[in-house]
DSSP file (Angstrom, degrees, kcal/mol; ACC not computed):
  #  RESIDUE AA STRUCTURE BP1 BP2  ACC     N-H-->O    O-->H-N    N-H-->O    O-->H-N    TCO  KAPPA ALPHA  PHI   PSI    X-CA   Y-CA   Z-CA
    1    1 A M              0   0    0      0, 0.0     2,-0.2     0, 0.0    51,-0.1   0.000 360.0 360.0 360.0 144.6   24.2   20.6   69.5
    2    2 A R        -     0   0    0     49,-0.4     3,-0.1     1,-0.1    18,-0.0  -0.528 360.0-149.5 -85.8 153.9   22.7   18.7   66.5
    3    3 A D  S    S+     0   0    0     -2,-0.2    17,-2.8     1,-0.2     2,-0.3   0.649  77.6  18.5 -94.0 -19.8   23.4   15.1   65.8
    4    4 A E  E     -A   19   0A   0     15,-0.3     2,-0.3    17,-0.0    -1,-0.2  -0.960  57.2-164.3-149.6 164.9   23.1   15.3   62.1
    5    5 A I  E     -A   18   0A   0     13,-2.6    13,-3.3    -2,-0.3     2,-0.3  -0.940  16.6-133.2-145.2 161.5   23.1   17.7   59.1
    6    6 A S  E     -A   17   0A   0     -2,-0.3     2,-0.3    11,-0.2    11,-0.2  -0.891  16.7-179.5-124.8 154.8   22.0   17.4   55.5
    7    7 A Y  E     -A   16   0A   0      9,-2.3     9,-3.6    -2,-0.3     2,-0.5  -0.912  29.8-112.9-138.8 166.1   23.5   18.3   52.1
    8    8 A F  E     -A   15   0A   0     -2,-0.3     7,-0.2     7,-0.2     2,-0.1  -0.911  31.6-117.7-106.2 128.5   22.2   18.1   48.5
    9    9 A C     >  -     0   0    0      5,-2.6     4,-1.6    -2,-0.5    50,-0.1  -0.422  15.5-143.8 -61.9 130.4   23.9   15.6   46.2
   10   10 A D  T  4 S+     0   0    0      1,-0.2    -1,-0.2     2,-0.2    49,-0.1   0.694  95.9  47.5 -70.8 -18.3   25.5   17.6   43.3
   11   11 A S  T  4 S+     0   0    0     28,-0.1    -1,-0.2     3,-0.1    -2,-0.0   0.917 130.3  11.1 -88.8 -49.7   24.6   14.8   40.8
   12   12 A C  T  4 S-     0   0    0      2,-0.1    -2,-0.2    27,-0.1    -1,-0.0   0.568  89.9-125.6-111.0 -10.6   21.0   13.9   41.6
   13   13 A G     <  +     0   0    0     -4,-1.6     2,-0.1     1,-0.3    -3,-0.1   0.497  55.9 149.5  81.2   2.6   19.9   16.7   43.8
   14   14 A E        -     0   0    0     -6,-0.1    -5,-2.6     1,-0.1     2,-0.5  -0.458  51.5-118.5 -70.7 139.7   18.7   14.4   46.6
   15   15 A E  E     -A    8   0A   0     -7,-0.2     2,-0.4    -2,-0.1    -7,-0.2  -0.701  32.7-163.1 -79.3 125.5   18.9   15.7   50.2
   16   16 A I  E     -A    7   0A   0     -9,-3.6    -9,-2.3    -2,-0.5     2,-0.5  -0.937   7.6-149.5-116.1 130.0   21.2   13.4   52.2
   17   17 A V  E     -A    6   0A   0     -2,-0.4   -11,-0.2   -11,-0.2   -13,-0.0  -0.860  19.0-179.6-100.6 129.8   21.4   13.4   56.0
   18   18 A I  E     -A    5   0A   0    -13,-3.3   -13,-2.6    -2,-0.5     2,-0.1  -0.933  29.1-108.7-126.5 151.0   24.7   12.5   57.6
   19   19 A P  E     -A    4   0A   0      0, 0.0     2,-0.4     0, 0.0   -15,-0.3  -0.480  30.1-125.1 -74.7 149.8   25.7   12.3   61.3
   20   20 A L        -     0   0    0    -17,-2.8     2,-0.6    -2,-0.1     3,-0.1  -0.817  16.6-161.2 -94.2 135.2   27.9   14.9   62.8
   21   21 A D    >   -     0   0    0     -2,-0.4     3,-1.5     1,-0.1     4,-0.1  -0.873   9.0-178.3-117.9  95.7   31.1   13.7   64.5
   22   22 A Y  G >  S+     0   0    0     -2,-0.6     3,-1.2     1,-0.3    -1,-0.1   0.714  76.9  69.8 -67.6 -20.5   32.3   16.5   66.8
   23   23 A S  G 3  S+     0   0    0      1,-0.2    -1,-0.3    -3,-0.1     3,-0.1   0.641  85.1  70.2 -73.0 -13.3   35.4   14.4   67.8
   24   24 A E  G <  S-     0   0    0     -3,-1.5    -1,-0.2     1,-0.3     3,-0.2   0.434 108.8-109.3 -85.5   1.0   36.9   14.9   64.3
   25   25 A G    <   -     0   0    0     -3,-1.2    -1,-0.3     1,-0.2    -4,-0.1  -0.329  37.3 -61.2 101.2 177.9   37.6   18.6   64.8
   26   26 A G  S    S+     0   0    0      1,-0.2    21,-3.1    20,-0.1     2,-0.5   0.730 120.4  42.9 -78.0 -24.8   36.2   21.9   63.6
   27   27 A V  E    S+B   46   0B   0     19,-0.2     2,-0.4    -3,-0.2    19,-0.2  -0.981  71.3 174.2-126.0 120.5   37.0   21.5   59.9
   28   28 A Q  E     -B   45   0B   0     17,-3.0    17,-2.3    -2,-0.5     2,-0.4  -0.944  10.2-178.5-127.1 145.1   36.3   18.1   58.3
   29   29 A E  E     +B   44   0B   0     -2,-0.4     2,-0.3    15,-0.2    15,-0.2  -0.978  16.8 147.8-144.0 130.5   36.5   16.9   54.7
   30   30 A F  E     -B   43   0B   0     13,-2.2    13,-3.5    -2,-0.4     2,-0.4  -0.970  41.3-112.9-154.5 165.1   35.7   13.4   53.5
   31   31 A V  E     +B   42   0B   0     -2,-0.3     2,-0.4    11,-0.2    11,-0.2  -0.894  32.2 177.5-107.0 133.8   34.3   11.6   50.4
   32   32 A E  E     -B   41   0B   0      9,-2.6     9,-2.2    -2,-0.4     2,-0.3  -0.999  26.6-128.3-137.1 132.6   30.9    9.9   50.6
   33   33 A D  E     -B   40   0B   0     -2,-0.4     6,-0.1     7,-0.2    -2,-0.0  -0.611  34.9-109.0 -75.9 137.2   29.0    8.1   47.9
   34   34 A C     >  -     0   0    0      5,-2.4     4,-1.8    -2,-0.3    -1,-0.1  -0.497  19.6-142.7 -63.7 128.6   25.4    9.3   47.4
   35   35 A P  T  4 S+     0   0    0      0, 0.0    -1,-0.2     0, 0.0    -2,-0.0   0.618  97.7  45.5 -70.5 -10.0   23.1    6.5   48.7
   36   36 A V  T  4 S+     0   0    0      3,-0.1    -2,-0.0   -22,-0.1    -3,-0.0   0.885 132.1  11.2 -95.9 -52.8   20.6    7.3   45.9
   37   37 A C  T  4 S-     0   0    0      2,-0.2    -4,-0.0   -23,-0.1    -3,-0.0   0.502  89.6-130.1-109.6  -5.8   22.8    7.7   42.7
   38   38 A C     <  +     0   0    0     -4,-1.8    -5,-0.0     1,-0.2     0, 0.0   0.461  57.7 140.4  71.0   4.4   26.2    6.3   44.0
   39   39 A H        -     0   0    0     -6,-0.1    -5,-2.4     1,-0.1    -1,-0.2  -0.586  56.2-112.3 -76.2 140.1   28.2    9.3   42.7
   40   40 A P  E     -B   33   0B   0      0, 0.0    20,-1.4     0, 0.0     2,-0.4  -0.485  31.6-166.1 -75.8 141.6   30.9   10.4   45.1
   41   41 A N  E     -BC  32  59B   0     -9,-2.2    -9,-2.6    18,-0.2     2,-0.7  -0.976  20.1-133.1-124.6 139.7   30.7   13.8   46.8
   42   42 A V  E     -BC  31  58B   0     16,-3.0    16,-1.6    -2,-0.4     2,-0.5  -0.855  29.2-159.2 -89.2 118.9   33.4   15.7   48.7
   43   43 A I  E     -BC  30  57B   0    -13,-3.5   -13,-2.2    -2,-0.7     2,-0.5  -0.866   9.8-169.0-105.3 130.1   31.8   16.8   51.9
   44   44 A R  E     -BC  29  56B   0     12,-2.8    12,-2.0    -2,-0.5     2,-0.5  -0.983   4.6-173.9-119.4 124.1   33.2   19.7   54.0
   45   45 A V  E     -BC  28  55B   0    -17,-2.3   -17,-3.0    -2,-0.5     2,-0.5  -0.967   3.0-169.9-118.4 130.2   31.8   20.3   57.5
   46   46 A E  E     -BC  27  54B   0      8,-2.5     8,-2.1    -2,-0.5     2,-0.4  -0.985   3.4-164.3-121.2 129.2   32.8   23.3   59.6
   47   47 A L  E     - C   0  53B   0    -21,-3.1     6,-0.2    -2,-0.5     2,-0.1  -0.927   9.6-148.3-111.1 132.3   31.9   23.5   63.2
   48   48 A D    >   -     0   0    0      4,-2.4     3,-2.0    -2,-0.4   -21,-0.0  -0.325  38.5 -88.8 -90.8-179.0   32.1   26.8   65.1
   49   49 A E  T 3  S+     0   0    0      1,-0.3    -1,-0.1     2,-0.1    -2,-0.0   0.655 127.5  54.4 -66.0 -15.0   32.9   27.3   68.8
   50   50 A H  T 3  S-     0   0    0      2,-0.1    -1,-0.3   -49,-0.0     3,-0.1   0.439 119.8-106.9 -95.5  -1.8   29.2   27.0   69.7
   51   51 A G  S <  S+     0   0    0     -3,-2.0   -49,-0.4     1,-0.3     2,-0.2   0.508  70.4 146.5  88.2   4.7   28.9   23.6   67.9
   52   52 A D        -     0   0    0    -51,-0.1    -4,-2.4     1,-0.0     2,-0.3  -0.569  36.3-146.3 -75.4 138.8   26.9   25.0   65.0
   53   53 A A  E     -C   47   0B   0     -2,-0.2     2,-0.4    -6,-0.2    -6,-0.2  -0.834  17.6-169.7-114.1 145.1   27.7   23.2   61.8
   54   54 A Q  E     -C   46   0B   0     -8,-2.1    -8,-2.5    -2,-0.3     2,-0.4  -0.985  13.0-163.6-124.8 140.3   27.8   24.3   58.1
   55   55 A V  E     +C   45   0B   0     -2,-0.4     2,-0.3   -10,-0.2   -10,-0.2  -0.957  10.3 178.7-128.5 146.3   28.1   21.7   55.3
   56   56 A D  E     -C   44   0B   0    -12,-2.0   -12,-2.8    -2,-0.4     2,-0.3  -0.988   7.9-164.6-140.4 146.5   29.1   22.1   51.7
   57   57 A S  E     +C   43   0B   0     -2,-0.3     2,-0.3   -14,-0.2   -14,-0.2  -0.983   8.8 173.8-137.0 149.9   29.4   19.4   49.0
   58   58 A D  E     -C   42   0B   0    -16,-1.6   -16,-3.0    -2,-0.3   -48,-0.1  -0.938  42.9 -83.9-142.0 161.8   31.0   19.1   45.5
   59   59 A H  E      C   41   0B   0     -2,-0.3   -18,-0.2   -18,-0.2   -20,-0.0  -0.376 360.0 360.0 -60.4 146.9   31.6   16.4   42.9
   60   60 A E              0   0    0    -20,-1.4    -1,-0.1    -2,-0.0   -19,-0.1   0.487 360.0 360.0 -75.3 360.0   34.7   14.4   43.6
């Protein structure tokens, strides 16, 4: 299992690496400000039964 995953900020295009928290369940959604441009992103993480993660982000 991986410890982190990355997404691209929808505002500035910067690749952002975030830690994975398997204890939060298989489908997670949270808001995180981009550390580069400070615009908020809605992050959705989906974990499958093997622990593989997919991430998607949108403007808040």
